[in-house]
N, C-alpha and C positions, 0 to 999 in steps of 0.2 A: 402296118399302121398307114392310114391314108395321108396324102399331102396336107389336107386341111387339119387332120389331127396332129400331125407333126408340127405345123405352124403354131397351133394353140399351145402345144406343150412347150415349144420354144419361147413363146411370149410369156407363159407362166414362169418359166425358169428365169427369163430375163427380169420379170417384175420382182420375183423373189430375191434375185441377186441384187437388184437395185434397192429394194427395201432393206435387205441385210446390210448393204453398203451404207445406206442412209443411217441405219441404226448404229452401225459401227462408227460412222462419222459423228453422229450425235453423242454417243458415249465418249468418244475422244474429245469432242468439244466441251463436254461437261467436265471430263477429267482434267482438262487443261485450264480449268477456271482458277483464276488467282483470287483466293478467298481473303476477306479482311481478317484481322486478328480475331480469334474465337474466344479469347479470354479478356474481355473488357476490364479495365481497372475497377476495383471494388473499394468501397469505403473501409478504412481500417477501423477495427473495433477493439475497445478495451473492456474486458469482462472481469467481474469480480468473483467472489465466492459463489459456488453453485451456478456459475454461468450468467449471473445477473449482469445486464448491460450497464456499464459505467459511462462510456464515452464513445461517440461515433464521429469520424472525420469525413468530410466531403472528399470526393475525388477532385482532380485538378481543375475541372471546369465548374466547380461549385455545386455539383449535383450529389444528391444522396442516392447511392447505388450500392446496395448491400447484398451479400451472399444470402440467398433465400432461405437456406436451411430446410427444415421440415415444413412442407406445405400441406394444408388440409386436402385430402383426396376429393372432398366435395367440390372445392373450387376447381380442381383439375377436370372433373367430370362436366361441370357446368361450362367451363371455358371451351372444351372440345365440342360439346353438344351445340353451343351457340355459335362458335366461330368456324369450326372445321369438323363436321360430323364424320368425315371419311379420313381423318388425320392418320389413323393407324393403318389405313389401306393404301393410300396413294404414295407416290415416290417424290413428293415435293410440290407437284402440280396436280390439281384435280380436274381432269378433262370434263367430267360430268358437271362440276360446278361452273366451269368456263362455258360449256354449252348452254346450261340453264341461264347464266347471266346474259349471254349473247342473245338467246331467244327472247328473254324478258325485255331486253333493251330494244329489240326490233319490233316486237308486238306492242310495247307500251310507249315507244318513242322516247325513252329515257332510262337511266340506270335505276333498276329496282333492287338488285342485290349484287354484292361483290363476289369475286371469284378468288380472292387472295386466300391462300391456305395459311395456317399458322407458321409453316416453314417459310413461306414467302414474306410474312410479316417479320419474322426473325431476320431474314436477309435484308429487308429494308432497314430495320433497326441497327443492324451491325454496321451498315454503311451510311446511315442517316440520310437515305435517298428519298426522293419524292415518289408519288404514286401516279401522277397524272400524265406523264409522257411515255410514249411507246418505248423509247430507248431505256428509260428507267425501269419500265415494267419488264422488258426483255432481260435486262440485267438481273432483276429480282428473280425471274424464272431460272436463269442460269445458275445463280448462287444457290437458290433453293434446291435445285436438282443436285448440285455438288454437295450441299450440306447433307442431303439424304444419303449420299454415297459414303460420306466420311464420318457421320455421327449416327448414334442411335436416336430413336424417337424420344427417349427419356432425356438425352443430352440436348436435343433441340428444345424441349420444353423448359429445361433449366435455363437456357439462354433467354427464352421468352420471360421466364420468371424474373430474370435479372434486369432486362432491358425495357419491358413494357412501360410506356410513358403513363404516369398517374397524376399529372397536373403539377405545374410549377417546376421545381427542380427535383421532383420525386421520380425515381425510376425503379421499376421492379416491384414485385408484390410486397416484399418485406418492408421497404421504405414506406409504402402506402399504409400497411396495417399498423406500423408503429406510429406514423404521423396522424392518421385519421381515427384509428381505434385504440391506440395505446397498448397494443399487444402483438405477440408474434403471430405469424400466419399459420401455425400448426392447427389451430382450432378456430373455425369461422362459422358464423351463422349463415343461413342461406341469403339473408339480406346483405350481409357484408360481402359474401362471395359474389353476388350478382352485381353489386356496385363496382367491384374490382374488375369484373368481366366487361362492364360497359365503359369504364373510363378510358382505356387506350384508344377507342374509336374517335374520341374528340376530347382529349385530356384537358385542354384549357377551357373550353366552353362548358364542360361538365364538372369543373372543380367544385366539390361540395362546400368548401370553405368560402367560395365566392358566388356560386350559382347553385344553391341547394335545391331549388325547384327543378332546374334542368337535370341535375344529378339524380334526383328522385325519379323523375319521369323516365330517364334512360334505364335506371335500375329496374323500375317496374315493368318496362318492356321486356327486359331479359327474363324476369320472373314469370311473366305471362307466357312467353314462348316456351320456356323450359317446362312449365306446368302443362302446356298443351302437348308437348312432345313426350310427357311422362317421365322426364328427368326428376321433377319434383312432384310430390303428391299435392293435391289441392289444399289440404290443411296446412302443410308447411309453407306453400306459396302465399296463402292468405295471411298467415302469421307474419311472414316476411314483409308483405306489403304494408303492414301496420307499424313496422319498425322505423323510427326516424333515421334520416341520414345524418352523419356528423356535420356540424357547421363550422368547426374550427380545426386547425392543425395543431397538434401537440408538439412542443419542442423536443428535439432528440436529447437523450441524456447527456449531461456534461458535468458529471461528478468528478471530484478530485482533479480539477483542471491542471494544477501545477504538477502533480505527480504523473498524470497520464501524458501530459505534454513531454515530460522528461523521458518517459519510457518510449514514446513515439519517436522522439529524436534519436534515441539510442538504436532503434531498430525500425526505420521508416518503412521497410519493405514488408513487415509482418502484417498479415491480414487480420489475425486475431492474436491479441496479447492477453494471456491469462494472469490475473493479479489476485492477491489474497484479500483485497479490500471487501468489507461487508457493505453492500450498496445502501441498505437501509440505515445502518449506523452512520455511514458517510453523509447521507442526506440529513439526518437528524443533527449531526454536529455542524454541518455547514449552516443549517438554520439557526443553531445555537449561537454561532459566531456572529451572524448577521443581527440576530435579535439582541445579543448582549451589547453590541456597540451602536444600536439604533439611537439616533439622536446625538451621538458623539461626533466630533469633528472627523472628516474623512481622512485626515492625516493619521488617525489612530487605527491600528490594526491588531490582529491577534492570529495565533497559529495553534493548532492542536494536533497531536500525534498520539495514536493509540496502537498498542501492539499486544499480542499474546506472548508473554515472555517464556512460556513453556515450549512453543513451537517456533518462535522467532518471527511469526507472521505479523506484518503490519496490517491492521484492520481498518484504519481510517487515517487520512492525512489532509488536514485543512491548512493550506498555505497562507491564507489571508482572510480578511473579513468578507471579501468579494472579489471575484476575478474581473477587475475593471481597472482602467488607467488611474481613476481617482484614488488618491492615497497610496499610489504605487501598489495597487492590488495585484498586479502581475508578478510582483516579487514574491518568491517562495520563501517565507520566513521560517520554514522548518529546516532550511539549509543555509540560512544567513549567519555569518559569524557575529556573535554578540558576547558581551561579558556575562558570565554565569552568576555573578553575585555570590550568594552563600550556598548555592546548590551543590558545590563540590565538598562541602563539609562532611556529609555522610561518608564519602570515600576516605577523607582524612582520618576520621575516627575509626573506620573499619581497618585501615592499614595500621593505625596505632594499636588497636586491640590485637591484631594479628601478630605484630612484632613484640607483644608483651610490654609495650610502653605504658599502657593504661588498660583499665577495665571500666565498664559502665559506672561502677561505684567508686572509682578512683577520684580523689579530691584534686581539683586543679584550681590554682589561685588566680582569679580574674581580677587583676590589678594593673595599674599603669606599668608598662614595661618598655624598655628601650632596646630595640634590636639593631644595634650599630647605626643609629640614626633613624630607623623606621619605627614609628610610634603609633601603631594602630589603636583605634578606640572602638567602642561598641556603637551600634546604630543609634541607640537611645542616649548616648553620651554619658552613660553611667557605668560604674564598675561594681561587681557583685561579690567580690571576695571569694573565699573558698566555696566551690560548688562541685557537685559530682560531674563526671564526664557526660553522663546521660542528660543531666539537667542543662549543662552547657550547650549540648547539641540541640535539645528542645528549644532553648532560649535563643539559639543561633548566635551565641556570644563569639566575638571576633578574637579576643586575646587567647582563649584556650585553643582555638583552631590554629592560630599562628604558632603558639608554643609547640603543639604537636607536629606541625609541619617542619618547624626548626629541628625537632628531634628526629623526624623521619628523614629530613633532607628534601628540598624542593625537587631534586632530580628523581627521587624515588616516588614522589607524588605524580610527576609527569609520566614515569614508567607505569604506574598503576593505571593512569588514564589510557595509555596506549594499549595495555593488556585488555582493557575493557572494550577496545575497538574505537576509542575516541581519537580524533586527530586534532589536538589542541594547537593553536597558533599563538606564538608569543609575539608581543609587539617589537621585540628586539633584544638580543643578548641572551645570557644564560637565565634560567628561571630563578626568581627570587621568592622571598616569603610572601610577596603580594599576590601570588597566584592562589593562595589559600582563600583570598577574599574576592576572587574574580578577576585578577590581573592577567587575563589571557583571553583568547577568543575560541569559543566553541559554538556549535549549532544545537538547535532543539533536537535534531536527530541524534547528535552525540550524547546529549544528556539522557534521552530516553534509552539509548543503548547502554549507558552506564547504570541506570537504575534497573534495567532489565537484568543485568549481571548480578547486582546486589540481591534482587528478588529471587534469582536462581541459585542462591546459596554461595555467591561469590565466584561463580563460573560465568564467564562472558557468554552471552547468547547473541549471535549475530543476527540482526534484524533484516528482513527483506520483504519487499512487496511482491516478489515472485514466488510461486509455489515451489517448495523444495523440502526435503527432509530437514528436521531441526539440526542446526549446525552450532556446535559448541566452540567457543574460542578458548583463550588461555584462562587460567585461574587468576582472578583479580585479588581475592583474599581468601582466607580459610572460611569454611562453612560456619563455624561458630561466630567469627567476627561479623560476617554478613548478617547472620541471624540477630546478633546483638543490636546492630544498627537498625534493622527492620523493626525490632521490638521497641526500641527507643522511639522511632518515628511514629509507630502506631499509637503511642501514648499521647501524641499531640492533640489538643482540643480542636475540633473541626470549626470552620467558619460559622458565624451566627446563622441559624436556620438550616444548616446542613445536618444530615443524619449522623449520629454518633456510632459509626460503624468500624472503628479501629482501622481505618485506612492508613497505611504507612506513607507519610508524605512530608515533603520539605518545600519551603518557599524560598525565594531569593529576590533581591532588588539590587540592580547594578548601580554603580556610582552615578550620581546626578539624576536618579530616577529615570534612567533611559530604558530599562528593561525590567519587567515584572514577571517572575517565574513561579511555577508550581509543578512539581513532579511527584507522582505517587504510584503505589502499586498495592495489589492484593495478592492472593495466592495464584492468580492466573494472568492478570492484566497489568500493564504499565501504561500510564498516561502522562503526557507532558503538555504544558500550556505556557505560551509566551504572549505577553501583551506589551505593546510599545509602538513606536513610530519607525517605519522602515528606514527613514533617513538618519536614524540615530539621535535625533534631537530629544531633549528631556521631556518627560510627561509629568508635570508637577502633581504631586499627591498620589502617584502610582506606587503601590507597594505590592510585593508578591502575596503577602497574607490577605490584603484587602481586595486586591484587583484580580489576581490570577487564581487564588485558591478556591473561591466560590465556583469559578468555571470548571476547575478540576473536579470538584465533587459532583457538579451537575453532569459532567461528561461521564463519570462513572455510573450515574443513574441511567444514562441513555444506553448503557451496554445491554440493558434488558434482562440482566440476571442478578441474583443476589451476590453480594460481595463474597468472594472465595476466601476462606480464612488463610492466614499465613501459616507456614509450616511450623511444626513444633521445634524446639531447640535440639540441635545435634547432641548426642550423648556426651561428647567431650567438652561441652560448653561449661565454662567456669561461672556459676551463678552463686553469688554469696554477698552478704552485706559487707560494708567496708571493713568492719572490725575483724572479719574472718578471712579477708584477703591475705595473700602473702605480703609481708611487710613492704617490699618494693612497689607493690601495686596500690598501697593505701593512699599515698600522696605522690603526685607527679612532681618531679624536680627537673629543672633544666640541667643539661650536662655541665658538670663542673660547679654546680651551685652548692654552696655550703649547707650542710645538714647537721643533725645532732650526732656527728661522728667524731672520734678522737684518733690519736696516732696509732691505736691498736686496731682500727677498723680493717675489715678484710679488703684485700686487693687481689684482682685477678692477675695471676702470673701468666696464665695461658687459658684461652686465646686472647691476644691483644685486641683492643677495639679497632674495628675497621679491617680486620685481617681476612684474607681469603684462605680457607682451611680445607684441605682434602680429607674426605671421609675414608675410613678404613672399615669396610664392611658395615657401614651405617652407624659406626660408633665414633664419638668425639671425645678425645682425652681433654680433661680440664684440670687446672691446678690453682689453688688459692694460697696466698701467704698472708700471715697475720690473721686476726679475727679469733673468735672464741668458738671452738667446736661444741656441739655437733653442727654440721653444715647442711643446708638444704639448697639443692641446685634446681633452677627453673629454666625452662626454654619457652620463650614466647608467653611468659606468664603462668605456665602450667608446671607444677612440681614434677621432676623426673627422678631425683634421688633425695631421700629424706634421712635425717639423723645420722649422717656419715661423719665419723670423727677424724677421718683421714683428710689430709690436705689435697689429695688427688682423687679423681673419680673418672669413671668412663660412662658417658651419657650415650645410651644405646637407642636405636630406633630413629636416628636422625635421617633427614632427607635433604637432598640438594636444595639450595635456595637461601634466602636471607633468614637470619635467626637472631633473636635477642637472648643472650645467655646471662643469667644472674645467679649470684650466690648470696645466701643469707646466713649469718652466724647466729649463735645462741642468744646474742644480745639484740637481735633484730636489725643489726647493721648489714648493709649490703654493698655489693659492687656489681657492675654489669658491663657488657660489651656487645656491640652490634657487629655481627660478622656475616660472611657469605660462605656457604658450604658448597664444595664442589665434589 
């Protein structure tokens, strides 16, 4: 090799080594880039059934920035073709675009086209940096190169979809499509996609809600270029040019604000919270609440709760007439403690039927009664004399309900509420007979929970706004007792103008007209309505039957389905007229009350009243003294042994729990005891 050849070879080697060193240094420089956070905070979302959007929350700086989800491929193609045609080929910086931009600037004396790639735009958006200074541009180049090293092209596009400024406090494609078009970005027209491509270049000047002419002009330029480049066919481009741009921003969904705020507080870090609410039903019931109280004083409010008692899913929750400071609209009245008025009476009767204290056809004397100084009266100030238990419940008479509560024991009524999933609050001390008429605090959620259990055949159904498998709670009453109460309530006449659809419902009015209630159920749904003032002050003239019941029936109509019939009676249900009932069930008598008995009347020798008795193989031994044989033995109102002439018997098939045992002799005289079986 000649000396000259050796020198050239050495120079080439030196240049190659220098270039390699420079490339290594460049790669090292890029690798050492301190990147900004690559997961910018996103708006929390509350979604209802089938993914419907219920509520969206802004991020901390008040911007709407949503996870983009599925994006129409048409928009992606148009964006890349218009903004960065070599996006899939370059490594974050496009030398060809830079050279073209520089040549155009030199030959024309000004900036004709930009050289920023989509990756560089993402780098700028991540750091919210400017574009005009060399230091800022160099930083964008470095971050763009680093992003290409660490992320895929699809991940870079996802960041753009999240961060691209779309005018005002809208960031990202999904915030823009929801606000400007009222739809998700999964399916877009060419005109919509072109507008979204054009907005980030000058988001404030081109806001369609403020400058529709400028927005349309920018959109049309995108359409023209993409038609020229063959991305859009001429027919599609011409149709898109004729499509008007939106001139307003749609508000983001804010349904069920009380419930969604509560869920958001419980889990503030959740990006998406899936709820069971039906968005369409929720919107209709919120409109019903606002329309019903239109023209009424702002101090008056109402709440509505709807659930599917089969699954336990809450379908709608309206916490007030409107989510506003006026009238304490921010107070969630589905969870506020209030007096339930007469709405606990169905549970009282169900427990009494279950214990064998009464039957729907049992006669109860509605007359003035003194309960150790407590002398309740009826709402209308009248007494009705002997009435059947069914009629007493339909008329919502107070004295029969208190009589049954006395026989049950107030503590047993409280236990029944707790088995239903209700958390009653007493004003103080031990429960007294006044709880039968609303002398305790419960919530609308509590009452809907209770009625859901009655609708489910006496088995508590735990309600939830979160999707989950149906969860059964404890048994509140037997299935026959729950069915009997539902059958009685379905016989109530509906409010004037409401359909006669045999909806099982009960109304209530608390003391001083502070709360008006209506609870009802069919074979699938349970609905509760409360009307009153959040501050607890009286509402003159407010009655459950006149005020809340019409709203209840209208709410059922908004379900959009025919009323589901109630279940048929369980086979073991005792259905008979009064004359064919066992003698102890024909007329209700207070414990110790004198009846048509004499000194030879039967007396229970075993078990004694109030005893705790251990079962032996499911059998309970019983013994009677006095009385005229043959004897009939009943448990909870149902005959177990008939025509037995012996004074002793063995009642088989017994189960642990409370039981009411009665014996009837040949003369129709009876004795009974309430016991607990272990």
